[in-house]
C-alpha positions as CSV (number, residue, x, y, z in Angstrom):
1,M,111.8,113.9,204.3
2,F,111.2,111.4,201.5
3,H,107.6,112.4,201.3
4,S,108.5,116.1,200.9
5,K,111.0,115.3,198.1
6,N,108.4,113.2,196.4
7,N,105.9,116.0,196.4
8,R,108.4,118.4,195.0
9,S,109.2,116.0,192.2
10,I,105.5,115.6,191.4
11,G,105.2,119.4,191.4
12,R,108.0,119.8,188.9
13,L,106.5,117.0,186.7
14,R,103.2,118.7,186.7
15,K,104.8,122.0,185.6
16,L,106.7,120.3,182.8
17,I,103.5,118.6,181.7
18,A,101.6,122.0,181.8
19,L,104.4,123.7,179.8
20,A,104.5,120.9,177.2
21,A,100.7,121.1,176.9
22,S,100.9,124.9,176.5
23,F,103.4,124.5,173.7
24,F,101.3,121.8,172.1
25,L,98.2,124.0,172.2
26,I,100.1,126.9,170.7
27,F,101.3,124.8,167.8
28,V,97.7,123.5,167.3
29,M,96.3,127.0,167.2
30,V,99.0,128.3,164.8
31,G,98.4,125.3,162.6
32,Y,94.7,125.9,162.6
33,M,94.9,129.7,161.9
34,T,97.3,129.1,158.9
35,S,95.3,126.2,157.4
36,V,91.7,127.5,157.5
37,P,90.4,129.7,154.7
38,S,91.4,133.4,155.0
39,S,87.7,134.4,155.2
40,S,87.4,132.4,158.4
41,R,90.5,133.6,160.2
42,L,90.5,136.0,163.1
43,S,92.0,139.1,161.6
44,S,92.9,142.6,162.8
45,N,90.1,143.9,160.6
46,M,87.6,141.6,162.3
47,I,88.8,142.7,165.7
48,S,88.6,146.4,164.6
49,K,85.0,145.8,163.4
50,W,84.0,144.2,166.8
51,T,85.6,147.0,168.9
52,S,84.1,149.7,166.7
53,D,80.7,148.7,167.9
54,I,81.7,149.1,171.6
55,D,80.6,152.4,173.1
56,S,83.4,154.4,174.8
57,S,81.5,154.3,178.0
58,V,82.3,150.6,178.3
59,F,86.0,151.4,178.4
60,L,85.3,154.2,181.0
61,N,83.5,151.7,183.2
62,L,86.4,149.2,183.0
63,L,88.9,151.8,183.9
64,G,86.5,153.0,186.7
65,M,86.7,149.6,188.3
66,E,90.4,150.3,189.1
67,N,90.2,154.1,189.5
68,R,86.9,155.2,191.1
69,T,87.7,158.9,190.7
70,L,86.9,158.5,187.0
71,M,83.3,157.7,187.8
72,L,82.6,160.5,190.3
73,H,80.8,162.6,187.7
74,Y,79.3,159.8,185.8
75,D,75.7,158.9,186.7
76,E,75.3,155.3,187.9
77,H,72.0,154.8,186.0
78,N,73.7,156.1,182.8
79,Q,76.6,153.7,183.4
80,L,74.3,150.7,183.5
81,H,72.3,152.0,180.5
82,T,75.3,152.6,178.2
83,L,77.0,149.4,179.4
84,S,73.9,147.3,178.6
85,K,73.4,149.1,175.3
86,S,77.0,148.5,174.3
87,L,76.9,144.8,175.2
88,F,73.8,144.5,173.1
89,Q,75.6,146.1,170.2
90,L,78.6,143.9,170.6
91,V,76.5,140.7,170.7
92,T,74.1,141.6,167.9
93,S,76.0,144.1,165.8
94,I,72.8,146.2,165.9
95,K,73.1,149.8,167.0
96,P,70.0,151.3,168.6
97,Y,68.5,154.3,166.7
98,D,70.6,153.4,163.6
99,F,68.6,151.3,161.1
100,R,71.6,150.8,158.9
101,S,73.1,148.4,161.4
102,L,69.9,146.3,161.3
103,L,70.0,146.0,157.5
104,G,73.8,146.1,156.9
105,N,74.4,142.4,157.7
106,E,71.4,141.2,155.6
107,L,71.6,143.2,152.4
108,P,74.7,142.7,150.1
109,G,76.5,146.0,149.5
110,F,74.6,147.9,152.2
111,S,77.7,148.2,154.3
112,R,78.9,151.1,152.0
113,Y,76.3,153.2,153.8
114,D,77.7,152.5,157.2
115,R,79.6,155.7,157.2
116,E,79.7,159.1,159.0
117,I,79.0,162.7,157.8
118,L,80.8,165.4,159.8
119,I,79.1,168.3,158.1
120,A,76.3,167.7,155.5
121,G,76.1,170.1,152.7
122,E,73.0,170.7,150.6
123,G,71.6,167.3,149.5
124,T,74.4,165.3,151.0
125,D,73.3,162.0,152.5
126,Y,74.6,158.4,152.9
127,S,73.5,157.5,149.3
128,N,75.8,160.0,147.5
129,L,79.0,160.0,149.5
130,P,82.3,159.6,147.6
131,V,83.5,156.0,147.3
132,E,87.2,155.0,147.4
133,S,87.6,153.2,144.1
134,T,90.4,151.2,142.6
135,F,90.9,150.2,139.0
136,P,93.1,147.9,137.1
137,L,96.2,149.9,136.2
138,E,96.1,148.9,132.6
139,D,92.6,150.4,132.2
140,V,93.8,153.7,133.8
141,L,96.8,153.9,131.5
142,E,94.9,153.1,128.3
143,D,95.2,155.7,125.5
144,R,92.0,157.6,124.9
145,Q,90.9,160.5,122.7
146,A,90.3,163.7,124.6
147,V,88.7,167.0,123.4
148,Y,89.3,170.3,125.1
149,E,89.6,173.8,123.9
150,E,91.0,176.5,126.2
151,N,88.7,179.4,126.8
152,D,90.6,182.3,125.3
153,K,88.9,184.9,127.5
154,T,89.8,183.3,130.8
155,D,93.2,182.0,129.7
156,T,94.6,185.1,128.0
157,E,93.2,187.8,130.2
158,A,93.5,186.0,133.5
159,K,96.4,183.6,133.2
160,E,99.3,185.9,132.4
161,P,98.8,188.4,135.2
162,A,98.5,185.5,137.6
163,L,101.8,184.0,136.4
164,K,103.6,187.3,136.8
165,E,102.3,187.8,140.3
166,T,103.4,184.3,141.3
167,E,107.0,185.2,140.8
168,D,107.1,187.5,143.8
169,L,104.9,185.5,146.1
170,Q,106.0,183.3,149.0
171,E,105.1,179.7,148.2
172,S,102.7,178.8,151.0
173,V,100.4,176.2,149.4
174,F,101.4,172.8,147.9
175,I,98.9,171.4,145.3
176,Y,99.1,167.9,144.0
177,N,97.0,165.0,142.5
178,T,97.4,161.5,143.9
179,H,95.0,160.2,141.2
180,N,96.5,162.6,138.6
181,R,94.8,160.8,135.6
182,E,91.2,161.3,136.8
183,A,89.4,162.9,133.8
184,F,85.9,164.1,132.9
185,L,83.5,162.3,130.5
186,P,82.4,165.5,128.6
187,H,86.1,165.7,127.4
188,L,86.3,162.0,126.4
189,P,83.9,161.6,123.4
190,D,84.4,157.9,123.0
191,I,83.9,157.0,126.7
192,T,80.6,156.5,128.5
193,D,81.8,154.2,131.4
194,P,82.7,156.4,134.4
195,D,85.3,153.8,135.5
196,L,87.2,154.5,132.2
197,A,87.3,158.3,132.7
198,H,91.1,158.6,132.8
199,H,93.5,160.5,130.6
200,G,97.2,161.3,130.6
201,E,96.8,165.1,129.9
202,I,93.2,166.3,129.9
203,N,92.6,165.5,133.6
204,I,92.4,166.8,137.1
205,T,95.9,168.3,137.0
206,K,94.4,171.2,135.0
207,V,92.2,172.0,137.9
208,S,95.3,172.2,140.2
209,E,97.0,174.6,137.7
210,R,94.0,176.8,137.7
211,L,93.8,176.8,141.4
212,K,97.4,178.1,141.5
213,E,96.5,181.0,139.2
214,E,93.5,181.9,141.3
215,L,95.4,181.8,144.5
216,A,98.0,184.1,143.0
217,K,95.3,186.7,142.2
218,N,94.6,186.7,145.9
219,G,98.2,187.2,146.8
220,I,99.0,183.6,147.8
221,G,101.9,181.8,146.3
222,S,101.7,178.0,145.6
223,V,103.5,175.1,144.1
224,V,101.8,172.6,141.8
225,D,103.4,169.2,141.6
226,D,103.6,167.7,138.1
227,T,104.6,164.1,139.0
228,D,102.7,161.5,137.0
229,I,102.0,159.3,140.1
230,I,99.8,156.9,138.2
231,G,101.7,156.7,134.9
232,E,105.2,156.8,136.1
233,V,105.6,156.1,139.8
234,L,103.2,153.2,140.1
235,V,104.6,151.6,136.9
236,E,108.2,152.1,137.9
237,K,107.7,150.5,141.3
238,G,105.4,147.8,140.0
239,W,102.6,148.9,142.4
240,E,98.8,148.8,141.9
241,Y,96.3,151.6,141.7
242,W,95.3,151.3,145.3
243,Q,98.8,152.1,146.4
244,S,98.6,155.6,144.9
245,Y,98.7,157.3,148.3
246,R,101.8,155.4,149.2
247,A,103.4,156.7,146.0
248,S,102.3,160.3,146.6
249,R,103.5,160.3,150.2
250,D,107.1,160.7,149.0
251,V,106.0,163.6,146.8
252,V,104.4,165.4,149.7
253,S,107.3,164.8,152.1
254,E,109.8,166.0,149.6
255,A,107.8,169.2,149.0
256,F,107.7,170.1,152.7
257,S,111.4,169.5,152.9
258,Q,112.2,171.5,149.8
259,Y,109.9,174.5,150.4
260,G,110.3,175.6,153.9
261,D,107.5,178.2,153.8
262,L,104.7,175.7,153.0
263,K,101.8,175.9,155.4
264,Y,99.0,174.1,153.5
265,A,98.6,171.2,151.0
266,F,95.7,170.2,148.8
267,D,95.3,166.8,147.2
268,I,92.8,167.5,144.4
269,H,90.5,164.7,143.0
270,R,87.3,164.5,141.1
271,D,84.4,162.3,142.4
272,S,82.7,159.5,140.6
273,M,79.2,160.7,141.5
274,P,76.8,161.8,138.7
275,R,76.2,165.3,137.6
276,D,73.0,165.9,139.6
277,V,75.1,165.3,142.8
278,T,78.2,167.3,141.9
279,T,76.8,170.4,140.2
280,K,75.3,173.6,141.6
281,E,74.0,176.6,139.6
282,I,75.1,179.9,141.1
283,N,74.1,183.2,139.5
284,G,73.1,181.3,136.4
285,E,76.4,179.5,136.0
286,P,77.0,175.8,136.7
287,Y,79.7,175.1,139.3
288,A,81.3,171.7,140.2
289,R,80.7,171.1,143.8
290,I,83.4,170.4,146.5
291,M,83.5,167.6,149.1
292,F,86.2,167.7,151.8
293,V,87.5,164.3,152.9
294,I,89.4,163.9,156.2
295,G,91.4,160.7,157.1
296,E,90.1,159.9,160.6
297,D,93.0,157.5,161.4
298,N,95.7,160.2,161.4
299,P,96.9,162.2,164.4
300,S,96.2,165.5,162.6
301,F,92.5,164.7,162.2
302,Q,91.2,167.5,164.4
303,K,93.3,170.2,162.9
304,N,92.5,169.0,159.3
305,F,88.9,169.0,160.2
306,E,89.0,172.5,161.6
307,L,90.4,173.8,158.3
308,A,87.8,171.9,156.3
309,E,85.0,173.2,158.6
310,S,86.3,176.8,158.1
311,L,86.3,176.6,154.3
312,H,82.9,174.9,154.2
313,K,81.4,177.6,156.3
314,K,82.9,180.4,154.2
315,L,81.7,178.7,151.0
316,E,78.2,178.5,152.4
317,E,78.3,182.2,153.2
318,K,79.5,183.3,149.7
319,Y,78.5,180.5,147.5
320,P,75.6,178.6,149.1
321,G,75.3,175.0,148.1
322,L,78.8,174.8,146.5
323,S,80.2,172.6,149.3
324,R,78.8,169.1,149.7
325,G,80.2,169.0,153.2
326,V,82.9,167.3,155.2
327,I,83.2,163.5,155.6
328,P,85.7,161.3,157.5
329,Q,87.2,158.2,155.9
330,G,88.9,155.4,157.8
331,G,88.5,152.2,159.8
332,A,89.0,148.6,158.7
333,A,89.9,148.1,155.0
334,N,90.0,151.9,154.3
335,N,92.9,154.3,153.9
336,G,92.0,156.6,156.8
337,V,95.2,158.7,156.5
338,Y,95.6,160.1,153.0
339,N,99.0,161.5,154.0
340,Q,97.3,164.0,156.2
341,D,99.5,163.0,159.1
342,L,102.3,164.9,157.3
343,S,100.6,168.3,157.9
344,E,97.9,169.8,160.1
345,N,96.7,171.7,157.1
346,L,96.5,169.0,154.4
347,L,93.1,168.4,152.8
348,L,91.7,166.0,150.2
349,L,89.2,167.8,148.0
350,E,86.8,166.2,145.6
351,V,86.2,168.9,143.0
352,G,83.3,168.0,140.8
353,G,82.4,164.6,139.4
354,V,82.9,162.5,136.4
355,D,80.2,164.4,134.5
356,N,81.4,167.9,135.1
357,T,83.4,170.0,132.6
358,L,86.8,171.6,133.3
359,E,85.1,175.1,132.9
360,E,82.8,174.2,135.7
361,T,85.7,173.1,137.9
362,Y,87.5,176.4,137.0
363,R,84.6,178.4,138.4
364,T,84.8,176.3,141.5
365,V,88.5,176.8,142.2
366,Q,88.0,180.5,141.7
367,A,85.4,180.4,144.5
368,L,87.7,178.2,146.6
369,A,90.6,180.5,146.2
370,D,88.4,183.4,147.2
371,V,87.3,181.9,150.5
372,F,90.6,180.3,151.2
373,S,92.3,183.7,150.9
374,D,89.9,185.0,153.6
375,H,91.0,182.1,155.9
376,Y,94.6,182.5,155.0
377,W,94.9,186.2,155.6
378,D,92.9,186.0,158.8
379,A,95.3,183.3,160.1
380,E,98.3,185.4,159.1
381,A,96.9,188.4,160.9
382,V,96.5,186.3,164.1
383,Q,100.0,184.9,163.9
384,G,101.4,188.4,163.3
385,K,100.0,189.7,166.5
């Protein structure tokens, strides 16, 4: 009896020691993780990067160990092949058949090419994809001289009829500009640095206004938001430029609440790529090319992609070369949402680049309105059946 009680006492003592040791180790680990430099810490971005290199077949194999029915139609040889390939990727960070993974860890800045292209337009490759840029807010808000004269022919003959038609149209499209001060170098005579191409009035918002007019000509009503997200919202909230999408989220949410008939939303930007990448001559006239960007980390990704794919194909049919294609954006250290979780039909469009003129972008949105109207009325016909 005494021996049994002694054993129980020893057992309890061991459990207490183990519990105390566990707490001690936890405190040591927490102390280490909070004291080491941030670059050396284990972060969610680091974990995300590791797991992004693991092939989906690995997870299927792991689940298959518990539920064999998952593996009934999965070849055993293929299982071993993909598992070994994935383990090799995980250990070495090298992806077979993708030379970018071999060079990406060795060449500074090469990681920017570690991206995907969903649909490649004419001339589109990993070297000329849009880059998510951020700037000091004070540089964006700096006063600059801008030069722009409205084209009387296009603005007097086309603008007034469009405005009259809009009054009787159902507002189905919401158009806004998260980076509303993005401007164009040809209209900024004193600026040569693309990073400084920003202006409070002569900017990308004029492209949005023109898109509204062109949609109206095709019988589609739209609403253009005039919020100065960069110059007012960010300044008022004390936020930085990289928080622009957080600022525009409230604008989009409010629009969908206020206008119950909205079915589509376009966030219009201009790219920072040079003229040779963002310009296409069609029938002797220069057009600013379009790139569709889809946030891959939002639940509406597939629906957003289907819309972008439809518009890309229609542009290729009527205006070959005008679309630069469709790309995803997301993953560690990237936005990956762009507020596209708020609607299944919300697209981010890069219309032209920093070297294009507003006239060139106007030709482009006329073409965009043309093909979008085909998509819109086809969809309306299907829903009306």
